[in-house]
C-alpha positions in Angstrom: 84.6 130.2 109.2 84.7 134.2 110.0 87.8 136.0 111.0 86.9 139.3 112.8 83.5 139.8 111.1 81.3 142.5 110.3 78.5 140.8 112.1 76.5 143.5 113.5 75.5 146.5 111.5 73.3 148.1 114.3 74.5 151.4 116.1 76.6 149.0 118.6 78.3 147.6 115.7 80.0 148.6 112.6 78.7 150.1 109.2 75.3 151.6 110.6 76.1 155.2 109.2 77.2 153.7 105.7 74.1 151.1 105.4 71.6 153.5 106.9 68.0 152.1 107.3 68.8 148.8 105.4 71.0 147.6 108.5 68.4 145.0 109.7 68.3 143.4 106.3 72.1 143.2 106.2 73.2 142.5 109.7 74.1 138.8 110.2 73.3 139.1 113.9 69.8 140.2 113.1 69.3 137.6 110.5 69.9 134.3 112.7 67.1 131.8 112.1 67.1 127.9 112.6 68.9 126.2 110.0 72.0 128.6 109.7 75.1 126.4 108.7 77.6 125.7 111.4 79.9 128.7 112.0 83.0 129.3 113.9 84.0 132.9 114.5 87.6 134.0 115.4 87.5 137.3 117.2 89.8 139.4 119.5 88.6 141.1 122.7 90.5 144.1 121.5 88.9 144.6 118.3 87.8 148.2 118.2 86.7 148.1 114.6 83.9 145.2 114.6 83.4 145.1 118.3 83.9 141.8 120.1 80.3 142.2 121.6 78.8 141.5 118.4 80.5 138.2 118.0 79.4 137.3 121.2 76.0 138.0 120.4 76.1 136.3 117.1 77.2 133.1 119.0 74.5 133.5 121.5 71.7 134.2 118.9 72.8 131.2 116.9 72.9 128.6 119.9 69.4 129.9 121.0 68.3 129.1 117.6 69.7 125.7 117.6 72.4 126.0 115.4 76.1 125.1 115.9 78.5 128.2 116.7 81.8 128.3 117.9 83.6 131.3 119.1 87.3 131.4 119.3 88.6 134.1 121.3 92.1 135.9 121.2 92.3 138.0 124.4 93.6 141.6 123.6 93.8 140.9 119.8 93.0 144.1 117.8 91.0 143.6 114.5 92.6 141.6 111.8 95.1 139.9 114.0 95.4 136.1 113.3 94.2 133.8 115.9 97.1 132.3 118.2 96.8 128.9 118.8 
C-alpha cells in the first residue's frame, strides 16, 4: 500500500538531483518486473512533490508486467492529503 509515493526518481519524477547516477537502481517505476507483489497506490492529481504521472506510469508498467496494481486517484489532492472515500 503506497500513499503519494516517491515512485519515479528520473528527471521527470522526484529526487533525481539527490540520488544522481544511481537513480535507475532506486526508482520503483524503473524496477518493475513480473512477480512484484500486488500494490495499491493512493495519489492525488494535484501532487506537485511526487508527480501524479509517475503513479500512472507505475500502474501501467505493473499491469504490462502481469502484476496487480490498483491506482486510487483523489482529484486535485496535494502531496500527503489522505484519500477521500
